[in-house]
C-alpha positions in Angstrom: 39.0 -1.4 -34.9 40.6 0.2 -31.6 38.3 -1.0 -29.3 38.5 -4.6 -30.7 42.2 -4.4 -29.8 42.3 -3.0 -26.3 39.6 -5.5 -25.5 42.1 -8.0 -26.8 45.0 -6.6 -25.1 43.2 -5.9 -21.9 41.9 -9.6 -22.0 45.5 -11.2 -22.8 46.7 -9.2 -19.5 43.9 -10.2 -17.0 44.8 -14.0 -18.2 48.4 -13.5 -17.4 47.9 -11.9 -14.4 45.7 -14.9 -13.3 48.2 -17.6 -14.7 50.9 -16.0 -12.6 49.3 -16.2 -9.6 47.9 -19.2 -10.0 52.1 -20.7 -11.3 53.3 -18.3 -8.0 51.1 -19.5 -5.1 49.5 -22.8 -6.5 48.4 -23.1 -2.5 46.5 -19.9 -2.9 43.4 -19.9 -0.8 40.0 -20.2 -2.4 39.2 -16.8 -2.2 42.1 -15.8 -4.6 40.3 -15.9 -7.9 37.4 -13.5 -5.9 40.0 -11.1 -4.4 41.7 -10.7 -8.0 38.0 -10.3 -9.3 37.4 -7.5 -6.6 40.7 -5.6 -7.1 40.3 -5.7 -11.1 36.3 -4.9 -11.4 35.7 -3.4 -7.9 32.0 -3.3 -8.4 31.8 -7.0 -9.1 30.0 -9.3 -7.2 30.1 -13.1 -5.9 27.2 -15.1 -6.8 26.1 -15.1 -3.2 24.6 -12.3 -3.5 22.6 -13.3 -6.7 19.0 -14.6 -5.7 18.5 -18.2 -7.4 22.0 -18.9 -8.6 22.8 -21.5 -6.1 20.6 -24.5 -6.0 20.1 -24.6 -2.2 18.7 -21.2 -1.8 15.1 -21.4 -0.9 13.0 -19.9 -3.1 9.6 -18.4 -2.2 6.2 -19.4 -4.5 5.7 -17.3 -7.5 3.3 -14.1 -6.6 2.6 -11.1 -8.8 4.4 -8.3 -7.7 3.4 -5.8 -10.0 0.0 -4.0 -9.5 -0.7 -4.1 -13.7 0.2 -8.0 -13.7 -2.5 -8.8 -11.0 -4.5 -6.2 -12.8 -4.3 -8.7 -15.5 -5.1 -11.6 -13.1 -8.0 -10.0 -11.7 -9.8 -9.2 -15.1 -9.3 -12.4 -16.2 -10.7 -14.5 -12.9 -13.9 -11.7 -12.9 -14.3 -12.0 -17.2 -13.9 -16.1 -18.0 -17.1 -17.4 -16.7 -19.0 -15.4 -19.0 -16.7 -16.1 -22.0 -18.0 -19.2 -23.8 -17.7 -21.3 -27.0 -20.0 -21.9 -29.8 -19.8 -24.9 -31.9 -20.7 -25.0 -35.5 -22.1 -28.4 -36.5 -23.5 -29.3 -39.8 -25.1 -32.6 -41.3 -22.9 -34.0 -43.6 -22.7 -36.6 -46.2 -21.4 -40.0 -44.8 -19.4 -41.3 -47.8 -18.4 -45.3 -47.9 -16.9 -47.4 -50.4 -19.6 -49.0 -52.6 -19.5 -52.4 -55.3 -19.8 -51.1 -58.3 -20.2 -52.5 -61.7 -19.2 -50.5 -65.0 -21.2 -53.0 -67.0 -24.5 -52.6 -65.2 -26.2 -50.8 -68.7 -25.0 -53.6 -70.6 -27.6 -56.6 -71.9 -27.2 -59.5 -69.4 -25.2 -62.0 -72.2 -22.6 -59.0 -71.9 -22.6 -58.6 -68.9 -21.4 -62.2 -68.5 -18.8 -62.3 -70.9 -17.2 -58.9 -69.4 -18.0 -59.7 -65.2 -16.4 -63.0 -65.0 -13.1 -61.8 -64.3 -13.7 -62.2 -60.4 -12.5 -58.2 -60.0 -14.6 -56.2 -58.0 -15.0 -52.8 -58.7 -15.8 -50.1 -55.8 -17.2 -46.8 -56.1 -18.0 -43.5 -53.6 -21.4 -43.5 -52.5 -23.5 -41.8 -50.2 -24.9 -43.4 -47.3 -27.1 -41.2 -45.2 -25.8 -37.9 -43.4 -24.3 -37.4 -40.0 -24.3 -34.2 -37.8 -20.5 -32.9 -37.6 -18.6 -30.4 -36.1 -17.3 -28.3 -38.9 -16.2 -25.2 -37.2 -15.9 -22.9 -33.9 -16.0 -19.3 -32.4 -16.4 -17.5 -29.4 -18.9 -15.5 -27.6 -19.7 -13.4 -24.3 -22.9 -13.3 -21.9 -24.9 -9.7 -21.9 -27.8 -11.0 -19.8 -28.0 -13.4 -16.8 -31.3 -15.1 -19.0 -28.8 -16.1 -21.7 -28.2 -13.4 -24.1 -25.0 -13.6 -25.7 -23.4 -11.4 -28.3 -20.7 -12.5 -30.8 -20.0 -12.1 -34.5 -22.2 -12.4 -37.1 -19.5 -14.1 -39.5 -19.6 -17.0 -36.5 -23.5 -18.2 -36.9 -24.0 -17.1 -40.6 -24.7 -20.3 -41.8 -28.8 -20.5 -41.6 -28.4 -24.4 -42.0 -25.9 -25.4 -39.4 -26.8 -26.1 -35.9 -25.1 -24.2 -32.9 -23.7 -25.2 -29.4 -22.8 -23.1 -26.5 -20.0 -24.1 -23.8 -20.0 -22.0 -20.9 -17.0 -22.0 -18.6 -18.0 -24.5 -16.5 -18.4 -27.1 -18.9 -22.1 -27.2 -19.7 -23.5 -27.5 -23.3 -26.2 -25.8 -24.3 -28.4 -25.9 -28.0 -28.1 -22.0 -29.3 -30.6 -20.3 -31.0 -29.5 -17.5 -33.3 -31.9 -14.4 -32.7 -30.8 -11.7 -35.4 -27.8 -11.1 -37.1 -26.7 -7.6 -37.7 -27.6 -6.2 -41.6 -24.8 -3.6 -41.0 -22.3 -4.9 -39.0 -20.5 -8.1 -38.1 -22.6 -8.5 -35.1 -25.1 -11.1 -33.9 -27.3 -12.3 -30.8 -27.8 -15.8 -30.0 -29.9 -17.3 -27.0 -29.7 -20.2 -24.7 -32.2 -21.4 -22.2 -30.7 -20.5 -18.8 -30.8 -18.6 -16.0 -28.2 -16.9 -13.2 -25.8 -16.6 -15.6 -22.2 -14.6 -15.2 -22.3 -11.0 -17.3 -19.6 -9.5 -18.7 -19.9 -5.5 -17.8 -19.9 -3.4 -20.7 -17.6 -0.6 -21.0 -17.1 2.9 -22.8 -15.3 2.3 -25.8 -15.2 5.9 -27.0 -13.0 6.9 -24.1 -10.6 4.3 -24.8 -6.5 5.2 -25.3 -3.9 4.1 -28.0 -1.5 2.7 -25.6 -3.8 1.2 -23.0 -3.8 -2.4 -22.0 -5.9 -5.2 -24.1 -7.2 -8.3 -23.0 -8.6 -10.8 -25.5 -10.5 -14.2 -24.3 -11.6 -16.8 -26.8 -12.0 -20.2 -27.9 -8.3 -20.2 -29.8 -8.3 -22.0 -33.1 -12.0 -23.8 -32.2 -10.1 -26.3 -29.5 -8.0 -24.1 -27.1 -11.0 -22.7 -24.6 -10.8 -19.8 -22.4 -7.5 -18.4 -24.0 -5.8 -15.5 -22.4 -4.1 -13.0 -24.8 -2.5 -9.3 -23.7 -1.5 -6.4 -25.1 -2.4 -2.8 -25.9 -4.4 -0.3 -28.3 -2.8 -0.2 -30.8 -4.9 1.5 -33.3 -8.2 3.4 -33.4 -11.2 4.2 -36.0 -9.3 2.0 -38.2 -11.5 0.7 -41.7 -11.0 -3.0 -42.8 -12.0 -5.0 -45.5 -12.6 -8.4 -44.0 -12.5 -11.5 -45.9 -12.7 -15.1 -45.7 -15.9 -15.9 -44.6 -17.4 -19.0 -44.8 -19.9 -17.6 -46.9 -16.5 -16.7 -49.1 -18.1 -13.0 -49.1 -15.5 -9.8 -47.5 -17.0 -7.1 -45.4 -15.9 -3.9 -44.5 -15.7 -2.7 -41.0 -15.3 1.7 -40.7 -13.5 2.1 -36.8 -12.2 -0.8 -35.4 -10.0 -1.2 -32.8 -6.7 -2.5 -33.8 -4.9 -4.5 -31.0 -1.7 -6.5 -30.7 -3.0 -8.6 -28.5 -3.4 -12.2 -30.3 -6.6 -12.8 -32.1 -6.4 -16.6 -33.5 -8.8 -17.7 -36.0 -11.8 -19.1 -33.2 -11.4 -15.9 -31.3 -13.8 -14.3 -33.2 -17.0 -13.2 -31.5 -15.1 -12.7 -27.8 -14.3 -10.0 -25.4 -11.4 -7.2 -25.6 -11.3 -6.4 -21.9 -9.7 -3.3 -20.0 -8.1 -3.7 -16.7 -11.0 -3.2 -15.0 -12.8 -6.4 -16.8 -14.8 -4.2 -18.7 -16.0 -5.2 -22.7 -14.2 -2.4 -24.9 -15.0 -4.6 -28.2 -15.9 -7.9 -30.0 -12.9 -9.5 -31.7 -13.4 -9.9 -35.0 -10.6 -10.1 -37.7 -6.7 -10.8 -38.0 -4.2 -9.5 -40.8 -3.5 -12.6 -42.9 0.4 -13.3 -42.8 1.4 -10.5 -40.0 2.1 -10.8 -36.8 0.1 -9.1 -34.0 -2.4 -7.3 -36.2 -5.7 -8.2 -34.7 -9.0 -6.0 -34.9 -12.3 -5.7 -32.8 -15.8 -4.0 -33.4 -16.0 -1.2 -30.3 -18.5 -2.2 -27.5 -20.5 1.3 -28.4 -21.5 -0.3 -31.6 -23.2 -3.4 -30.3 -25.5 -1.7 -27.6 -28.1 -0.9 -29.5 -28.1 -4.4 -31.1 -28.6 -5.7 -27.6 -31.1 -3.2 -26.5 -33.2 -3.5 -29.8 -33.2 -7.6 -29.4 -34.3 -7.2 -25.7 -36.9 -4.5 -26.9 -38.2 -6.6 -30.0 -36.1 -10.0 -30.5 -34.7 -8.3 -33.5 -32.4 -6.0 -34.3 -33.6 -2.9 -36.3 -30.4 -1.1 -38.2 -31.0 2.4 -39.8 -29.8 3.4 -43.0 -29.6 6.3 -45.9 -29.7 4.7 -49.2 -26.6 6.3 -51.0 -23.5 5.0 -52.5 -20.7 6.8 -51.5 -16.7 7.3 -52.0 -14.7 9.3 -48.7 -13.5 12.3 -49.9 -9.8 13.2 -49.4 -7.4 16.1 -49.6 -5.8 13.6 -52.5 -9.4 12.8 -53.8 -10.0 16.7 -53.9 -7.0 17.6 -55.5 -7.4 15.0 -58.5 -11.2 15.8 -58.7 -10.4 19.2 -58.1 -13.6 19.0 -55.5 -13.6 22.3 -53.5 -13.6 20.6 -50.4 -11.2 18.0 -48.8 -13.5 16.0 -46.7 -17.3 14.7 -46.4 -19.1 11.4 -48.8 -19.4 12.2 -52.2 -22.4 10.5 -53.8 -21.5 8.4 -56.4 -23.0 5.2 -58.3 -21.3 2.6 -60.6 -22.4 0.6 -63.7 -24.4 -1.6 -61.7 -25.1 0.4 -58.7 -27.3 3.8 -58.4 -26.0 6.6 -56.1 -29.5 7.1 -54.1 -31.4 4.1 -53.7 -34.9 3.9 -54.8 -37.6 4.5 -52.0 -34.8 5.4 -49.7 -34.8 7.8 -47.0 -32.2 9.3 -49.2 -34.4 9.8 -52.3 -37.0 11.0 -50.3 -35.2 13.6 -48.6 -34.2 15.1 -52.4 -30.3 13.8 -52.2 -29.0 13.9 -55.4 -26.1 11.8 -57.4 -22.8 14.2 -57.3 -23.9 15.5 -53.7 -21.5 16.0 -51.3 -22.8 15.6 -47.5 -20.3 17.5 -45.7 -21.6 16.8 -42.1 -24.4 14.9 -39.8 -25.6 16.9 -37.3 -23.1 19.0 -36.8 -20.3 16.0 -37.2 -17.7 16.3 -40.0 -17.7 13.1 -42.1 -13.3 12.4 -42.6 -11.3 9.3 -42.5 -12.4 8.9 -39.1 -16.1 9.5 -38.9 -17.4 7.8 -42.1 -20.9 8.5 -42.9 -22.3 4.8 -42.6 -20.5 4.9 -38.7 -22.3 8.3 -38.0 -25.6 7.3 -39.1 -25.3 3.9 -37.2 -25.4 5.9 -34.3 -29.0 6.9 -34.3 -32.0 4.6 -34.3 -34.8 3.8 -37.2 -37.3 6.8 -37.3 -34.7 9.1 -36.2 -34.5 12.5 -38.1 -30.9 13.6 -39.2 -29.7 17.1 -40.6 -27.1 17.1 -43.3 -24.9 19.7 -44.5 -24.6 19.2 -48.6 -22.8 20.8 -51.0 -24.5 20.8 -54.2 -22.8 22.7 -57.2 -21.4 26.0 -55.4 -24.1 25.9 -52.8 -24.0 24.5 -49.4 -27.4 23.6 -48.4 -29.5 21.7 -45.4 -31.0 18.8 -46.3 -33.3 16.8 -42.9 -33.3 12.4 -44.0 -35.7 10.4 -41.8 -33.6 7.2 -41.7 -35.7 3.9 -42.2 -34.8 0.1 -41.0 -32.3 -1.9 -43.5 -33.8 -4.9 -44.3 -32.4 -8.3 -43.5 -31.1 -8.9 -46.9 
């Protein structure tokens, strides 16, 4: 209240001084007001010293003056040629209005009786099919001869046709080479050579707060849309829904960013300021602002190598169902450890898959796997994510708590089926 009163009194006094000056000296020079301002506010400046205020002041063309901004511009310029749009098309029924006789099943004499009113009835009918665009996504080129990395959910429809639009406006028919059975990743191929390739970075080295740039086909309409933000979270576990198949998928160890990831951005690159891909844009939280997720690029490198070597994606698996042990679970279930993977089935799924590497290694329902090759299983290192770091045929050493004992079990990883 005192502050408000003081300001009011000061303002009234200030206006009184000005009014008195104007009345006493109506012919005062134009500099009187500026002189009065300088006396009352010694630090005040004239508008002559504020760039851009005077319309006749010449202004230089805008150019980035900060190293950060220039780094963003350079990254976008270098990466954009390697980012593509993926158009999804399907043959859909062509529906027309066709003449319809509701009395066609009646004897002819009754048809004439009911059908002489002169009113023509119509109903919907199919007149063939037509190839129509039904969706879109993004991807980026990982080899100069046409390999493109994208999300599995972008190209999951086996009955659809896919077209790739490159940054230079060229259009290519795309073939889906492989879909990762364990991750939301897929690789498609176009017949071309000499394509610009994006450099893959190291997602294990990224830090919270570092800059992140997303490029993609926003809303399936605005190609090469750029958004800038930061890495706002690491090692997140999310359940992504809204897939065209109506299913959902749990994604481990994903990167969280506030760089805008819009529908249609799926499959596009998340870049650092060196122009390196650190993630594959994958999901966004519906109803929230600036919460998007990307799969770390290191999770995709094995897929790329596998496709180059064999034309397919070979994914290792252990064959157990489990729940992550947390301090809360340990307390509620009276477990002796507060980390690990508790092997546990449910009413419809066995804890150990039949004929799986886990079954062959001797793992049992109720075992708690504590670590894989010495790496502790916890909320930032799930069992599934640790297994994905190895190849089909690799043997891993598991520390397992069984009852009151901790035992060592070796398991040889097998290839997960593409079901």
